[in-house]
C-alpha positions as CSV (number, residue, x, y, z in Angstrom):
1,X,-1.5,-18.0,-14.2
2,X,1.8,-17.2,-12.5
3,X,2.8,-15.0,-15.4
4,X,-0.4,-12.9,-15.0
5,X,0.5,-12.3,-11.4
6,X,4.0,-11.2,-12.2
7,X,2.8,-8.9,-15.0
8,X,0.2,-7.3,-12.7
9,X,2.7,-7.0,-9.9
10,X,5.2,-5.3,-12.2
11,X,2.6,-2.9,-13.5
12,X,1.6,-1.9,-10.0
13,X,5.2,-1.4,-9.0
14,X,5.8,0.8,-12.0
15,X,2.7,2.8,-11.3
16,X,3.7,3.3,-7.6
17,X,7.2,4.2,-8.7
18,X,6.0,6.8,-11.2
19,X,3.6,8.3,-8.6
20,X,6.4,8.5,-6.0
21,X,8.8,10.1,-8.5
22,X,6.6,12.7,-10.1
23,X,3.9,13.3,-7.6
24,X,5.2,12.5,-4.1
25,X,2.5,14.5,-2.3
26,X,-0.2,12.2,-3.9
27,X,0.4,9.5,-1.4
28,X,1.3,11.6,1.6
29,X,-1.9,10.7,3.4
30,X,-0.9,7.0,3.5
31,X,0.4,6.2,7.0
32,X,-1.4,9.2,8.6
33,X,-4.9,7.9,8.6
34,X,-7.2,7.8,11.7
35,X,-6.5,4.5,13.4
36,X,-2.7,4.5,12.6
37,X,-0.9,4.6,15.9
38,X,2.2,6.8,16.3
39,X,3.9,7.0,19.7
40,X,6.9,9.2,20.0
41,X,8.8,9.5,23.3
42,X,12.4,10.2,24.5
43,X,14.3,9.3,21.4
44,X,12.1,6.4,20.4
45,X,9.2,6.0,18.1
46,X,6.6,3.3,17.7
47,X,4.4,3.3,14.6
48,X,1.6,0.8,14.1
49,X,-0.2,1.4,10.7
50,X,-3.5,-0.5,11.5
51,X,-5.8,1.4,9.1
52,X,-3.3,1.7,6.3
53,X,-2.7,-2.1,6.4
54,X,-6.4,-2.8,6.3
55,X,-6.6,-0.6,3.1
56,X,-3.7,-2.5,1.6
57,X,-5.3,-5.8,2.5
58,X,-8.6,-4.9,0.9
59,X,-7.0,-3.6,-2.3
60,X,-4.8,-6.7,-2.6
61,X,-7.7,-9.0,-2.0
62,X,-9.7,-7.3,-4.7
63,X,-6.8,-7.6,-7.2
64,X,-6.1,-11.2,-6.4
65,X,-9.8,-12.1,-6.7
66,X,-10.0,-10.4,-10.1
67,X,-6.9,-12.3,-11.3
68,X,-8.1,-15.7,-10.1
69,X,-11.7,-15.5,-11.4
70,X,-12.6,-17.8,-14.2
């Protein structure tokens, strides 16, 4: 089972790497969604990606549930 997880994680990392290398504009929306908080003031910046992390959580939950189903 651990082997399946490592293979799936490797395939996801390769896919994300290819997208970032050959089509960087494809994921430019990530981090700029409604609900992501970005506060910029005198030389400091606070970024809280609430909506983006909810999307990551949902996607990872779906992937993990598909891997562990019997």
